[in-house]
N, C-alpha and C positions, 0 to 999 in steps of 0.2 A: 504494500500500500504506500503510495507517495506521501511525502511529508506535507502537512497542511500548509497552505500558502498564506502570506500576509504581505500587504503592500500599502503605501500611502495612496490615497485617492482624493482628487479634487473635482468637485462639481462646481462649475462657474459659468454664469451667463448674465447678460444685461437684461433686466426686466423693464420693458417699455410699456407705459400706459398713458392714455390720454386722460385729461381732467375735465370733469363737469364744472358747472359754474361755482359750486360751493368749494370744492377742493382747489380750483383755480384761484379763487379769491383768497383762500386761507394761505396758500403758498406764496402768492404774489404779495400778500400782506406781510409775511415774514421777511421778504426781501426789503420791504419798506419799514421794517421795525414796528409792525402793527400786528397784534394778535386778534384774530377774528374767530368767533364761535357762531352757532346758530341757536335761535330761540324756538323751542317747541310750542305747540298750541297750548300746552299746560304751563308755559312760562319758564321752563327749565332752559338754562344756557349750557350748551354742550361744546366743550373744547377738549380735543380737536373736534371740528364740526363733522357731522355726517349728513347725508342727503335725505335720509328717511328716519322718521321718529322711531326709536327702538321700542316704544310701547305701543303706538297705534299703527305703525308702518306707513303713516302718511308722509308725503313729500314735504320737506321743510326747506325754505330758502331765505328766511329772515335773518340776515347777518347782523352780528352784534360785536362791537369791539370791547375787549376786556383789558385789564392791566397787565403789565409785564412783571408784576410781583405776585407772590403767592405763598402757599403753605404746603409743606411736605405732609402727605397723608400716610405714606409708608415708604420703605426703602430697603435696599439690600446692597451690601458692600462687595465690590469687585476688586480683589487684591492683585489680580494679574490680567490686565487688559490684553485682549487678543488683537491680531491684525485687523485693521479696518474699523475698530471701535472708536468712539468719538474722542477719547482722551488717551494719551500714552501712559500717563501716570495712574496709579490706583484711584478709583472713583466710586461713587455710589450711584446705583440705579435708583431713581426716585419717581414717585407719582406726585405731581404737583397740581393742586387746585388753585389756579390763578384767581386773583381777586376779581369777583364778578361772575365767575363760572361756577357751575354746579357739578362738574365732572373733573377728573384729574387727567393731566397730560403726562405721558411717560417720557422721561429724558434722563440726563445724567447731571450729577452734582459734583463740582470740583471741591474737594475737602481734603485736609491734611491727613485724615485718618478716620476710622469708623467712630472713634470717640467724639468726633466733632459733628456727627450727624444724629438727628433725632426726629421722631415723628412730631409734627407741630412746629418745627423750626420755620422761620421766615426766609424766603429765598427770592432772588430776582434773576431775570434773564441776562446772560452775558452774550451779546450779539457777536456774530462772526464779523471779522473785518471786511471780508468780501462775501457778499450775499448774492445768490443766484435764483432764489425761489425754491427752496427745499427745506426740509425739517432741520438740516444741518446749518441753516442760517441762525438757528439758536445754537451757539457753540457749546453752551452748557448752562446750568444754573449755578449761582454762587450764593453764599450766605448773605443775608440782608438784615440789618439791625432795626430797620424801621417797622412801624406798625402798618396796619392796612391803610392804604392811602385815602380811602373813602371815595375813590373813583368809581362812579356808577357805570354799569354797562351802557354803551351808547350805540344806537342804531348806526349802521354803516351800509352804504350802497354797494360796496364791493368793487367799486370802479378804481382801477389803477392804470397808469400808462404801461404799455407793453406787458399785458398779462401773461402769466405762465400758463400754457395750454397743455403741456405734457412733460413727463419726467422719465428719465432713464436711471434705474437703480441697479448698480452692480451687485450681483448676488454671488457669494462664494461660500462653499462648505468644504473644509479640510478635515479628513478623518482617515483612520487606518482601517482597511477592510480585511477581515479574515474570513474567507469563504467557508471554512469548515471542511470536514472529511469528504462529504458527498460532492461538493462543488470543486474542491481541490482535485479530486479524481476526474471530474468532468473536464476541467481545464487541462490537466495533464494529458488526457486522451486527445483533446483538440490539437495539442502540439504535435501529435502523431497522426493527425488527419483522421481521427476516429471520433465518433459522436456516441457517447454512452449516457444512458439514463439509469434509473433504478426502479425496480418493480415492487409494488406494495404486496406484502405477503397475504393480505386480506382480500382486497378487491381485485388484485392482479393487474392493475393499471400501471403503465410505464410512464414515469415523469421525466421530462427533459426540458430544461436542465433540472437535475435532481436537487431536492432540498434536504434530504436526509430523513424525511418523514412524509407520510401520505397526508395531503391536506384534507382528504375526505374522511379517512378512517382514523387519523391521528396516531398511527403506529409507525415505528421506525422502519426504514427501508435499508436494505443492504445488498440485495441481489442486483448486480450490474447487468444491463442489457444493452447491446450495441444496436443502434437504430440508424435509419437513413442509409446513405447520406441524402438520398432523394426524398422529396416530400411534395405536399399539395398546398397551394394557397387556399386558405379557408375564408379569409376576409382581408381587406387592405384599405389604405388611405393614400390620397395623393397629396404630397407636401408642396406647397406653393410659396413658402416663405424661406428664404435662404438663411441658414444659421451662421452666426459669426464663427470664423476659423474652421468651417467645414467646407472642404473643397469638392462639393457636389453641386452640379448645376440643377436648378429647379426648372420645371417640376420633376419630382421623382417619387417613387412609391415605396412605402413601408408596408409590410404584410405580416399576418400571422401565418406560419407555415407548420403544418402537421407533418413531421417527418415519418417516413414509413416505419411502423412498429411502435410509435409513440402515442400516448393518450393525452398529450398536452401540446398545444401549438406554441412555437416560440416566435420571437419578433425579429425580423431581418429585412434588409433592403433588397429590392428586386432590381436587377440590371439586365442588360443584353436584350431589351425589348422596349419599344416606345411605351411611355407611361399609360397612354390611353388604350393599350392592348392588354394590359394586365387584367386578369379576371379571376373570379372564384373558380376553383377546380384546376387552375393552371399547374402543371407538373414542373417542378424546379429542382435544381441541384446546386451545391455550393461552389463558389469560385473562391479559392483560398488566397490569403494575403501572400505577398512575396516571401515573407519569412515562414509561411506555412503554419502559423500558430493558431489561426482561426479563420472562419469564412469571412471574406470581405463583403460579399453579397451573394444572392442566389440568381440563377439565370434559367430560362426555359430548357427543358430536356428534349423537347421535340415530340414527346409522347402525347397521345390523345388526352384530353382533359379527364380528370377523375369524375365519376358520377357523384352527384350531390349526396346521395345516401351513404357514400363511403366516408364522408367527413362531416356530415351535418351535426353530429354530436360535439364537434370541436369548434363550431362557429361561435 
């Protein structure tokens, strides 16, 4: 049995979204050092603002300006900031109810240590020197010795010059992945251009890739079964949006492929055929990467299409 594998893994992508009138006004306001919330029909002021009342689900658009000072409602100390977090030095995650608001905003508090943080302490916004219309325009909160300013929430029309209409948020997750016994054996077999699954001793289904246990019966699996390498497209989607750093021209097709002898369809790209000719029942085979460690994509075998009854349970 090959030794279990372990390797660092990074999942990273830019999350892009457009903004409606409420979120646009909120982020543009931060750029202008103005904090906006929304007033519900019941009179509650929500900061950060939402577009629908969390109680009634009614649409809400009445913008209201609140103060840049507030009170910590709860907190947690972060002794070791990670890559991409707001501050490089240890800090506190805090929920701050800004003066005039009825809900709390999650952000960070710059403090010398956890002994300097407490629930109920007064804080104020430290604005970023350069602001672009993002939550990071609030660089952090800092301790504030003053009492409540007495500033009352004031209606705001949400109009600013050059409003922010969309944001791009970089998303990254760093972790170490250990696939375990079953998937380590699966990956080891792939490096030898073999595809192996495991059979459930109870229901007798063969799962590829194996997980080490049957998801239906909940019992451990150990019996290895070689499957494929050919298979059948059970269902598919056409991708029309080009992914960053992915050298594949759009449109292209990703499909669920039921390998011969397997009882679970796996996910893979289809190549060697125009995207609009991919279909359910198409018979395909793997095209291996240059290093031969895993299939790069699947292509048509030239065989007649599989009958629907042969794969309908795997759609």
